[in-house]
BAVEX-76296 format. One line per field, with one value per residue (C-alpha): x, y, z; residue number from 1; residue in one letter. Coordinates in steps of 0.1 Angstrom, whole numbers. Layout:
c1 = [X_...]
c2 = [Y_...]
c3 = [Z_...]
resi = [NUM_...]
resn = [a_...]
***
This chain:
c1 = [-207_-225_-207_-202_-185_-169_-151_-142_-126_-109_-93_-80_-63_-49_-33_-19_-3_10_27_41_56_66_85_107_117_141_131_153_139_101_81_43_17_-19_-46_-75_-109_-98_-121_-91_-102_-68_-32_-16_12_34_41_78_101_110_74_74_37_9_-27_-54_-84_-117_-120_-133_-101_-114_-83_-45_-17_19_26_6_32_63_85_79_108_106_71_68_28_-1_-37_-63_-91_-127_-126_-140_-114_-129_-99_-63_-30_-4_21_16_37_69_90_80_102_100_60_53_20_-11_-46_-72_-102_-136_-132_-153_-128_-142_-107_-70_-41_-13_21_46_43_52_65_41_39_0_-23_-59_-85_-115_-149_-148_-169_-148_-168_-140_-114_-88_-58_-35_-6_16_5_26_61_47_70_66_27_13_-20_-43_-76_-97_-137_-157_-192_-182_-156_-135_-108_-89_-88_-66_-40_-14_-9_-16_22_24_21_2_-4_-40_-66_-97_-126_-155_-183_-206_-243_-251_-228_-245_-260_-234_-211_-180_-180_-141_-130_-113_-94_-63_-58_-25_-29_-30_-59_-90_-118_-150_-175_-207_-234_-252_-289_-287_-298_-270_-281_-243_-227_-189_-166_-145_-124_-92_-64_-36_-59_-52_-79_-113_-134_-169_-192_-228_-243_-284_-307_-341_-359_-345_-350_-329_-298_-291_-265_-245_-246_-235_-207_-194_-197_-171_-147_-136_-119_-91_-73_-50_-81_-78_-96_-131_-148_-182_-195_-230_-252_-291_-307_-330_-322_-323_-299_-276_-277_-269_-241_-225_-233_-216_-184_-181_-167_-141_-105_-113_-99_-109_-143_-158_-192_-203_-228_-259_-294_-318_-355_-382_-378_-357_-367_-359_-331_-300_-266_-235_-204_-182_-150_-143_-110_-126_-105_-123_-160_-164_-197_-205_-234_-266_-298_-328_-365_-381_-377_-409_-396_-378_-343_-331_-326_-300_-285_-280_-263_-238_-233_-224_-198_-167_-143_-120_-126_-162_-169_-205_-208_-235_-263_-288_-284_-300_-288_-265_-272_-245_-230_-246_-212_-177_-168_-137_-139_-109_-119_-154_-162_-200_-194_-219_-252_-280_-267_-279_-257_-277_-255_-236_-253_-241_-226_-200_-189_-165_-137_-116_-124_-95_-107_-142_-154_-188_-182_-213_-240_-267_-248_-257_-247_-212_-218_-235_-206_-183_-205_-203_-167_-163_-171_-146_-116_-90_-105_-74_-91_-123_-136_-170_-162_-190_-218_-238_-222_-224_-212_-230_-209_-231_-225_-215_-198_-166_-160_-139_-119_-86_-71_-81_-51_-67_-99_-114_-143_-139_-167_-192_-207_-184_-175_-148_-165_-153_-118_-133_-139_-112_-96_-68_-43_-52_-23_-38_-67_-86_-113_-109_-141_-159_-168_-143_-131_-111_-88_-91_-60_-69_-68_-43_-51_-37_1_3_-12_13_-9_-39_-56_-80_-82_-113_-124_-126_-96_-80_-46_-20_-22_8_20_20_-7_3_38_42_27_47_23_-4_-26_-44_-48_-79_-90_-91_-58_-44_-19_-3_20_55_55_42_77_92_68_64_99_90_73_82_55_30_6_-7_-15_-46_-53_-61_-28_-28_8_18_47_32_37_75_83_63_75_111_106_88_109_138_124_131_107_99_86_64_38_30_55_57_31_2_11_-1_-10_-45_-47_-39_-54_-20_-3_-31_-17_18_36_46_82_82_67_93_90_117_129_126_90_81_105_92_122_146_132_134_169_178_161_185_187_169_137_140_132_103_90_93_73_49_45_38_12_-4_-5_-24_-41_-43_-38_-19_-46_-74_-58_-54_-88_-106_-85_-94_-131_-134_-119_-147_-175_-165_-172_-209_-217_-240_-260_-295_-302_-327_-297_-274_-300_-302_-267_-270_-258_-256_-277_-245_-207_-188_-159_-138_-104_-87_-85_-122_-129_-135_-166_-178_-177_-193_-217_-224_-224_-244_-272_-275_-271_-295_-321_-311_-291_-263_-230_-200_-165_-132_-117_-144_-155_-124_-115_-79_-60_-76_-63_-75_-87_-105_-121_-133_-152_-168_-178_-194_-212_-230_-238_-272_-255_-220_-216_-188_-175_-162_-136_-101_-87_-107_-93_-56_-64_-56_-77_-107_-105_-101_-132_-150_-141_-152_-186_-190_-188_-211_-236_-238_-238_-269_-300_-304_-283_-262_-239_-245_-224_-219_-196_-182_-163_-161_-136_-119_-119_-81_-73_-85_-58_-62_-62_-90_-115_-143_-147_-148_-173_-196_-192_-201_-230_-247_-263_-250_-259_-239_-231_-244_-228_-259_-269_-306_-301_-287_-325_-330_-299_-300_-335_-327_-296_-319_-343_-319_-306_-338_-345_-360_-328_-337_-315_-326_-343_-311_-286_-255_-224_-211_-177_-171_-134]
c2 = [-138_-103_-74_-59_-91_-97_-66_-69_-104_-91_-61_-84_-109_-79_-60_-95_-106_-68_-63_-98_-89_-53_-65_-81_-49_-22_13_27_7_10_35_34_50_51_62_44_54_86_82_69_54_40_36_72_79_102_76_75_50_39_28_-4_-5_7_8_17_-1_11_30_27_9_-12_-22_-29_-24_-30_8_15_-3_-6_18_2_-21_-19_-26_-53_-50_-39_-38_-30_-49_-33_-21_-30_-51_-79_-93_-98_-108_-115_-105_-70_-74_-90_-59_-60_-90_-82_-81_-106_-96_-89_-83_-85_-96_-78_-70_-84_-108_-135_-146_-146_-151_-167_-163_-159_-171_-148_-162_-145_-151_-137_-140_-129_-135_-138_-125_-124_-135_-169_-199_-224_-220_-194_-218_-219_-246_-216_-215_-246_-230_-204_-222_-192_-192_-188_-172_-182_-167_-180_-178_-199_-213_-246_-268_-296_-317_-315_-276_-282_-303_-279_-267_-300_-304_-271_-266_-233_-222_-205_-209_-189_-201_-182_-199_-179_-175_-202_-229_-263_-267_-289_-306_-328_-336_-346_-314_-301_-333_-324_-291_-291_-264_-259_-236_-235_-214_-215_-189_-204_-185_-162_-168_-203_-232_-255_-285_-292_-324_-309_-331_-305_-330_-318_-343_-318_-290_-283_-254_-252_-222_-221_-193_-187_-218_-215_-243_-225_-263_-292_-310_-289_-294_-331_-321_-299_-324_-348_-329_-324_-363_-365_-344_-372_-385_-359_-368_-334_-315_-293_-260_-255_-221_-216_-178_-165_-193_-195_-225_-236_-245_-282_-281_-260_-284_-313_-291_-293_-329_-338_-318_-333_-370_-354_-347_-308_-294_-254_-248_-215_-200_-168_-145_-171_-168_-195_-201_-226_-238_-263_-297_-314_-339_-354_-346_-371_-358_-389_-394_-358_-340_-304_-280_-249_-238_-202_-190_-152_-131_-152_-140_-159_-154_-176_-181_-193_-229_-238_-225_-245_-271_-251_-240_-275_-286_-257_-262_-299_-297_-317_-292_-268_-235_-221_-187_-178_-141_-116_-140_-123_-151_-144_-175_-203_-233_-247_-282_-309_-326_-314_-296_-297_-260_-239_-208_-193_-161_-152_-115_-92_-110_-105_-123_-112_-115_-148_-167_-196_-188_-213_-237_-258_-277_-251_-257_-263_-229_-203_-176_-161_-133_-117_-84_-64_-80_-70_-76_-52_-62_-67_-88_-117_-118_-121_-149_-166_-168_-185_-219_-213_-224_-223_-190_-167_-139_-124_-98_-80_-49_-27_-36_-18_-30_-14_-24_-11_0_-20_-54_-78_-106_-105_-139_-136_-168_-166_-180_-147_-130_-105_-85_-62_-42_-12_9_4_24_16_39_43_13_-10_-10_-23_-57_-70_-104_-107_-122_-97_-90_-68_-48_-25_1_27_46_40_69_67_97_83_51_50_45_17_-9_-37_-66_-58_-67_-86_-59_-51_-31_-7_12_41_62_84_85_116_111_141_127_101_70_61_28_19_-4_-14_-27_-46_-21_-13_1_27_44_73_98_117_121_155_155_191_190_158_149_141_118_94_88_80_54_39_25_-5_19_7_27_55_71_102_127_145_159_195_204_236_253_264_266_233_213_221_190_168_182_178_140_132_150_128_95_75_82_46_49_81_73_103_128_155_161_147_168_202_232_238_268_297_310_322_291_273_247_249_218_208_208_245_256_274_296_313_297_332_337_303_301_330_322_327_361_371_360_384_416_421_427_458_446_413_436_457_421_408_438_435_398_407_433_407_380_399_426_418_456_456_433_452_485_472_456_487_507_485_485_524_527_505_519_558_548_535_557_579_555_549_513_505_512_491_464_463_459_424_398_368_347_340_342_310_312_277_261_249_214_214_222_183_188_224_213_178_181_220_235_210_208_247_257_229_252_283_298_321_314_334_317_333_311_323_357_375_404_403_435_439_432_401_419_444_413_398_431_433_398_401_432_419_387_384_360_348_310_300_263_259_231_227_237_269_281_275_297_334_345_327_349_378_369_364_396_416_397_405_440_437_422_456_476_462_459_420_387_379_352_313_290_255_230_204_189_201_226_221_253_247_246_282_306_330_363_350_369_370_334_324_347_338_300_309_332_320_290_268_242_209_188_153_122_100_102_99_134_151_159_179_196_207_219_241_257_266_282_302_319_320_354_369_393_426_421_385_395_400_374_368_357_334_331_368_376]
c3 = [-178_-176_-190_-158_-145_-175_-175_-139_-148_-178_-158_-130_-152_-174_-144_-127_-159_-170_-133_-136_-170_-158_-131_-153_-170_-154_-144_-173_-198_-194_-212_-209_-233_-218_-246_-235_-237_-259_-289_-311_-345_-353_-336_-328_-352_-328_-303_-289_-302_-268_-262_-242_-231_-251_-239_-264_-250_-251_-281_-318_-336_-366_-382_-374_-398_-398_-403_-372_-349_-375_-355_-321_-317_-281_-279_-252_-240_-264_-250_-276_-261_-264_-297_-331_-350_-371_-386_-374_-393_-371_-396_-386_-356_-374_-369_-329_-320_-285_-283_-256_-242_-266_-255_-282_-261_-266_-302_-333_-344_-368_-385_-378_-399_-381_-403_-392_-354_-325_-293_-271_-233_-232_-259_-255_-281_-259_-260_-298_-327_-337_-348_-342_-320_-335_-330_-360_-363_-358_-322_-316_-315_-290_-263_-236_-239_-202_-208_-239_-239_-267_-278_-303_-306_-317_-302_-321_-302_-336_-336_-299_-314_-323_-285_-270_-265_-246_-209_-208_-173_-179_-205_-207_-231_-239_-255_-276_-274_-301_-284_-279_-312_-320_-294_-292_-258_-257_-274_-245_-234_-251_-235_-213_-187_-151_-149_-172_-169_-191_-196_-210_-226_-204_-211_-221_-197_-191_-215_-224_-222_-225_-207_-186_-164_-184_-167_-162_-147_-110_-112_-130_-132_-146_-154_-162_-149_-157_-144_-129_-127_-108_-139_-158_-137_-145_-173_-150_-120_-145_-154_-120_-111_-142_-124_-104_-137_-128_-98_-101_-98_-64_-69_-83_-89_-98_-108_-116_-112_-114_-98_-72_-37_-39_-70_-52_-22_-51_-66_-30_-25_-62_-53_-17_-24_-53_-47_-48_-19_-24_-36_-41_-52_-60_-75_-69_-74_-59_-65_-50_-18_-2_7_41_34_47_36_31_47_41_21_12_5_9_32_22_12_2_-6_-16_-27_-26_-35_-29_-42_-15_22_32_41_72_69_98_70_54_88_97_65_69_109_107_75_84_69_83_65_56_45_41_31_14_17_43_66_99_120_121_142_166_152_167_177_181_149_128_118_121_104_99_81_84_73_55_67_90_119_154_185_195_174_186_220_245_218_232_199_188_207_178_162_159_134_135_115_121_105_90_107_131_165_189_226_231_263_243_221_251_265_233_229_264_250_221_240_209_194_183_162_162_141_152_132_115_137_162_194_229_263_292_323_347_329_355_338_319_305_275_263_276_241_221_207_182_184_159_172_149_138_164_190_219_247_273_292_269_286_317_300_273_266_294_266_236_218_189_194_170_183_156_146_179_208_229_248_273_280_318_340_358_332_346_327_291_298_265_242_214_189_199_172_185_152_148_184_208_227_241_252_243_265_285_286_325_321_283_291_260_235_203_179_184_159_173_143_137_175_197_209_213_242_236_270_264_291_266_250_286_297_261_254_231_207_171_153_163_139_156_130_118_154_164_176_198_192_223_247_262_227_228_247_222_192_203_216_182_160_173_164_133_105_103_138_132_106_85_102_93_65_89_120_118_142_143_170_174_139_130_132_117_91_100_102_139_128_115_151_170_201_222_254_270_257_274_309_331_356_329_318_357_359_330_344_373_407_410_389_414_441_426_413_450_463_435_444_482_470_444_469_499_483_447_442_408_393_403_389_357_356_367_342_314_324_328_292_278_298_289_254_261_291_271_254_266_283_253_227_249_249_212_207_223_197_219_242_262_263_277_298_300_306_276_296_295_257_249_272_261_222_224_252_258_226_207_235_232_195_183_203_181_215_200_220_219_217_223_195_170_182_194_171_157_163_198_231_249_276_250_235_266_275_241_242_277_267_238_257_277_300_309_315_334_335_369_373_391_357_356_391_375_345_349_320_333_364_341_324_357_371_340_341_378_370_344_368_390_361_346_364_360_367_341_357_353_371_358_384_358_385_424_434_468_487_494_457_451_452_480_457_440_463_437_430_465_471_441_450_486_482_445_435_404_380_388_360_369_361_356_319_331_348_317_302_332_335_299_304_336_315_285_305_324_292_272_258_226_214_200_172_166_133_116_106_129_115_143_127_124_131]
resi = [1_2_3_4_5_6_7_8_9_10_11_12_13_14_15_16_17_18_19_20_21_22_23_24_25_26_27_28_29_30_31_32_33_34_35_36_37_38_39_40_41_42_43_44_45_46_47_48_49_50_51_52_53_54_55_56_57_58_59_60_61_62_63_64_65_66_67_68_69_70_71_72_73_74_75_76_77_78_79_80_81_82_83_84_85_86_87_88_89_90_91_92_93_94_95_96_97_98_99_100_101_102_103_104_105_106_107_108_109_110_111_112_113_114_115_116_117_118_119_120_121_122_123_124_125_126_127_128_129_130_131_132_133_134_135_136_137_138_139_140_141_142_143_144_145_146_147_148_149_150_151_152_153_154_155_156_157_158_159_160_161_162_163_164_165_166_167_168_169_170_171_172_173_174_175_176_177_178_179_180_181_182_183_184_185_186_187_188_189_190_191_192_193_194_195_196_197_198_199_200_201_202_203_204_205_206_207_208_209_210_211_212_213_214_215_216_217_218_219_220_221_222_223_224_225_226_227_228_229_230_231_232_233_234_235_236_237_238_239_240_241_242_243_244_245_246_247_248_249_250_251_252_253_254_255_256_257_258_259_260_261_262_263_264_265_266_267_268_269_270_271_272_273_274_275_276_277_278_279_280_281_282_283_284_285_286_287_288_289_290_291_292_293_294_295_296_297_298_299_300_301_302_303_304_305_306_307_308_309_310_311_312_313_314_315_316_317_318_319_320_321_322_323_324_325_326_327_328_329_330_331_332_333_334_335_336_337_338_339_340_341_342_343_344_345_346_347_348_349_350_351_352_353_354_355_356_357_358_359_360_361_362_363_364_365_366_367_368_369_370_371_372_373_374_375_376_377_378_379_380_381_382_383_384_385_386_387_388_389_390_391_392_393_394_395_396_397_398_399_400_401_402_403_404_405_406_407_408_409_410_411_412_413_414_415_416_417_418_419_420_421_422_423_424_425_426_427_428_429_430_431_432_433_434_435_436_437_438_439_440_441_442_443_444_445_446_447_448_449_450_451_452_453_454_455_456_457_458_459_460_461_462_463_464_465_466_467_468_469_470_471_472_473_474_475_476_477_478_479_480_481_482_483_484_485_486_487_488_489_490_491_492_493_494_495_496_497_498_499_500_501_502_503_504_505_506_507_508_509_510_511_512_513_514_515_516_517_518_519_520_521_522_523_524_525_526_527_528_529_530_531_532_533_534_535_536_537_538_539_540_541_542_543_544_545_546_547_548_549_550_551_552_553_554_555_556_557_558_559_560_561_562_563_564_565_566_567_568_569_570_571_572_573_574_575_576_577_578_579_580_581_582_583_584_585_586_587_588_589_590_591_592_593_594_595_596_597_598_599_600_601_602_603_604_605_606_607_608_609_610_611_612_613_614_615_616_617_618_619_620_621_622_623_624_625_626_627_628_629_630_631_632_633_634_635_636_637_638_639_640_641_642_643_644_645_646_647_648_649_650_651_652_653_654_655_656_657_658_659_660_661_662_663_664_665_666_667_668_669_670_671_672_673_674_675_676_677_678_679_680_681_682_683_684_685_686_687_688_689_690_691_692_693_694_695_696_697_698_699_700_701_702_703_704_705_706_707_708_709_710_711_712_713_714_715_716_717_718_719_720_721_722_723_724_725_726_727_728_729_730_731_732_733_734_735_736_737_738_739_740_741_742_743_744_745_746_747_748_749_750_751_752_753_754_755_756_757_758_759_760_761_762_763_764_765_766_767_768_769_770_771_772_773_774_775_776_777_778_779_780_781_782_783_784_785_786_787_788_789_790_791_792_793_794_795]
resn = [m_t_g_k_n_s_s_l_f_r_f_v_i_i_l_v_l_v_v_k_i_k_i_q_l_s_d_e_s_e_f_l_v_d_r_s_n_t_g_l_t_h_i_p_k_e_l_s_l_e_t_t_t_l_d_v_s_q_n_y_i_s_e_l_q_t_s_d_i_l_s_l_s_k_l_r_i_l_i_i_s_h_n_r_i_q_y_l_d_i_s_v_f_r_f_n_q_e_l_e_y_l_d_l_s_h_n_k_l_r_t_i_s_c_h_p_a_m_n_f_k_h_l_d_l_s_f_n_m_f_e_a_l_p_i_c_k_e_f_g_s_m_s_q_l_k_f_l_g_l_s_a_t_q_l_e_k_s_r_v_q_p_i_a_h_l_n_i_s_k_i_l_l_v_l_g_e_t_y_g_e_k_e_d_p_e_s_l_q_d_f_n_t_d_s_l_h_i_v_f_p_v_k_k_v_f_h_f_i_l_d_m_s_v_s_t_a_i_s_l_e_l_s_n_i_k_c_v_l_d_s_e_c_s_y_f_l_s_a_l_v_k_l_q_n_n_p_r_l_l_n_l_t_l_n_n_i_e_t_t_w_n_s_f_i_n_i_l_q_s_v_w_p_t_t_i_e_y_f_s_i_s_n_v_k_l_q_d_r_l_d_l_r_n_f_n_y_s_h_t_s_l_k_a_l_s_i_h_q_v_v_s_d_v_f_n_f_p_q_s_n_i_y_k_i_f_s_n_m_n_i_q_n_v_t_v_s_g_t_h_m_i_h_m_l_c_p_s_q_i_s_p_f_l_h_l_d_f_s_n_n_l_l_t_d_m_v_f_k_d_c_g_n_l_i_e_l_k_t_l_s_l_q_m_n_q_l_k_k_l_a_n_i_i_h_m_t_a_e_m_k_s_l_q_q_l_d_v_s_q_n_s_l_r_y_e_e_d_e_k_t_c_s_w_t_k_s_l_l_s_l_n_m_s_s_n_i_l_t_d_s_v_f_s_c_l_p_p_k_v_k_v_l_d_l_h_n_n_r_i_m_n_i_p_k_d_v_t_h_l_e_a_l_q_e_l_n_v_a_f_n_s_l_a_d_l_p_g_c_g_t_f_s_s_l_s_v_l_i_i_d_h_n_s_i_s_h_p_s_a_d_f_f_q_s_c_q_k_m_k_s_i_q_a_g_s_n_p_f_q_c_t_c_e_l_r_d_f_i_q_h_i_g_q_l_p_s_e_v_v_e_g_w_p_d_a_y_k_c_d_y_p_e_s_y_k_g_t_p_l_k_d_f_h_v_s_p_l_s_c_n_t_g_l_l_i_v_t_i_g_v_v_v_l_v_l_a_g_s_a_t_v_l_c_r_y_l_d_l_p_w_y_l_r_m_v_c_q_w_a_q_t_r_h_r_t_r_n_v_p_l_e_e_l_q_s_t_l_q_f_h_a_f_i_s_y_s_g_h_d_s_t_w_v_k_s_e_l_l_p_n_l_e_k_e_d_i_r_i_c_l_h_e_r_n_f_v_p_g_k_s_i_v_e_n_i_i_n_c_i_e_k_s_y_k_s_i_f_v_l_s_p_n_f_v_q_s_e_w_c_h_y_e_l_y_f_a_h_h_n_l_f_h_k_a_f_d_n_l_i_l_i_l_l_e_p_i_p_q_y_s_i_p_s_n_y_h_k_l_r_t_l_m_a_q_r_t_y_l_e_w_p_m_e_k_s_k_h_g_l_f_w_a_n_l_r_a_a_i_r_i_k_l_m_a_q_g_k_e_i_n_h_t_q_s]
***
């Protein structure tokens, strides 16, 4: 076993057993001290008398004395692995009567003295330098011993006798590098254990005659099997054949194997007719080529085969030989992962496969194409492969009549909008398509009875309203996408779990809680919430739900805008009803003010007089400051190519489409949220931004005409057009605007849309390139101040 794998194995064993023992300790009595990897040369003296667990592993301790731990009468767990101890006298623990877990692995122990005996539950002496097995006669009284780690370079059956009567749950036996010079084939037969793990020398070819068929073992794990020539593997194959002598053996695990393709298949064939039900192989290095051969599948008890991490030096032979052997296996569960496998054949006849895991390979979406012999298959994992077309995966499942769970995550799957067929198998209940490049179109073709759907980390911007066939959906994960709102449950009538965190949701609708009555868990944190009046209802509803329903509340739910509230938890965002309720404000003014307000309303509706007066006043004040400045100096003050005016409801398109396509061409953009100056009025900020920008771009949509501030910005930009001697307006029609939807007092907008041409955003992706080229050409200019660095994030 390599040092890395050895350390990993030791960590797992220690963690599991430490946790198992610690569970038995009450919180009041547990006191842990961790001094691992701190450069210690001896056990610290200042330890608390209440210490129950002490970890001093990975240090430089070379000696252990009674005085080191004499005062630790409550010590139960002592981990002193990876040190430099050469000799151990068990009597140093005679005053630690509660000590039950002792780890001395990875030291330099050659000798131990075992008097008096301790009643350990866990004793690990593996990865040391013992010649003979370090088993004393006193070990025979360890009636509670559940784990025993040993190491030796020579094995003798007589050394096992003191513990032959003990029923030890797991024994780890590490054989030293010189093992094999003198062997006793029967030396392990008196081990009485349910689980035996043997670690052979790392660099030695397997020329051992050790009989590993321990009669009591249910699980056997073998590490470091090396036979790089077919002729060298006869010893190991003979050892596998002897495993048939133990009818209790159900689990076999092989780690760190270096052999040939032919011998690897021979290993599988040797295990096939035994009583073993679960066979796992990991970290395999294969050489040479595989000869054409038949495989005998008869008389097997095997239920599951797992193969992980295979590296091959040779692939210049027909790989169909390998695929044929695996595809026709007559067992229920097969896992082949991390093997660089590029294909898998369809079984030649109806297969008993129930669960297949081909994750972390190089399979394409042609795998199992038109395969009608996997009708019993219930679970299929194709995670981390080279899948690209979801349509091919859909077609693949159509023949899998029993498939219930499918995992195609971490691929490069796309689904085109013009796909004509949608033939998912009707049996599919759980579908994982996370970490792909899927868009909104994926919702047009989903399994009709799916209950659990994972689409997180894709490119979804919207969940279509016309999804009508997902009435069975109970759990939906769309985290890490670009969604702008919570989906309603009108089309997801059974939805009870929604994960939608890390999206672009700024104004979630409170209607969600009315339509999703069955919701048991929602996770919607880490979104850019805009804390305005519109958010009050959402905060009120979500704050009333039980904490077990709202995952991450309140810590993950914070304001992102406006800047004054940025980072504020939603639960702490409060705004007065009066400031958000115009009707309530009007009622409080009184009868006189109502009359004046009515008169003002008439003027505003037909003449728009107050609005024009206010705007002209603001415009005059700003123009007064610059009227004596020469035109050349005014032009030199231009800092931006364009100022963008848009409705907040269109911010997703502006930030995901418009900004990236302009700023990547070094076009400087002025946005209100990053370039408005704090302390100035909104109107003055608008005027300043328009003055400092060569062009003003207006993103027109039905949302735009409903925004009063957008109207202000259009008004000032239009006045700026007549003041300057050039055309500074660019109109982008994002969505069609019916004439009837434009308020009657928006005379400027009506006039501009009737008299001026505008750029229309095309829905067809093929026309996007021409749109961006026209827009960039319209605003391209070399600013006179371009030689200076402009900080776009200035306040």
